[in-house]
N, C-alpha and C positions, 0 to 999 in steps of 0.2 A: 458510504462506509462509516461516517461519523455516528450515525444512528445505531449501527451494528456494534461499534466499539462501546457506545454508551450502554447498550443492552447487555453486552458482556460484563461490564463493570457493575451494573445494577443487579444482574443475576448472581454474580459472585458475592456482592455485598449482602444480598438477601439469602445467601446459602444455597441457591439453586445452581450448584456447580456443574451438574450434568448439562443443563441448558446452556450455560456459559461456555462450557467446553465444546459443545456442538457448534455453536456460533463461531468460536475462535478457530476451530478446526477448518471451517469453511474458508476462512481467510488466511490460514496458516502459510500457504505457499507464497501468497503476495507479501505477507508480513516479513518473511525471510528474504524475499527478493528486494525489498526496500532497503536492505542493508548489505547488498553485494559490493557497494562502493561507499566511500565516506558519505555520511549523512550531512546534508540533505540532498545530495546529487540525485539519487534514484527517486526520492519523493517528489522533488521539483519537476523532474522529467515526466513522471506519471501524472502529476497534476496538470502539466502543460498538455499532455495527450488527452486528458479528460476535459480540457477547455477551461480549467479553473485558474490558470495563471499564464503569464507571458513566457515566451521561450528564453528570454535573457537570463544569464547567470553571471555573477560577478566573481572575479578572481578573489581568493585563490581557488575557488571551485572551478571545475571543468565540466564539459558536457559528458553525460553518461556514455560509457564505452559502447560502441556498436554491438559488441558481443552480447550485451545484456538488454539492449533495446528491444529486440524481437521477443526475447523471453518474457520480459515484463509486459510488452504489448499483448502477447498471447494470453497471459494470465488476466489482464484487465478485460480483454474481450470475453474470456470464458466466464468471468464473474459478472458480466453485463455492466461494467463500469464505463465502457466506451462503446 
């Protein structure tokens, strides 16, 4: 997803707003889900599931609520990120 976010920024800066919007819309659901709880809890959980970081989290942060885990997991799978 970092390459896609970079492409969104480059397209926006070069005035290609339609292409930037299409790319952004593709990830829109995931971007919203990454803020269902205090940042960076959902982001760290998603990165852990993608194998990009360890499971550990330090206080005052808590583990992502179970109610959101399956929702985010489904979106990560649909996007081919895991």
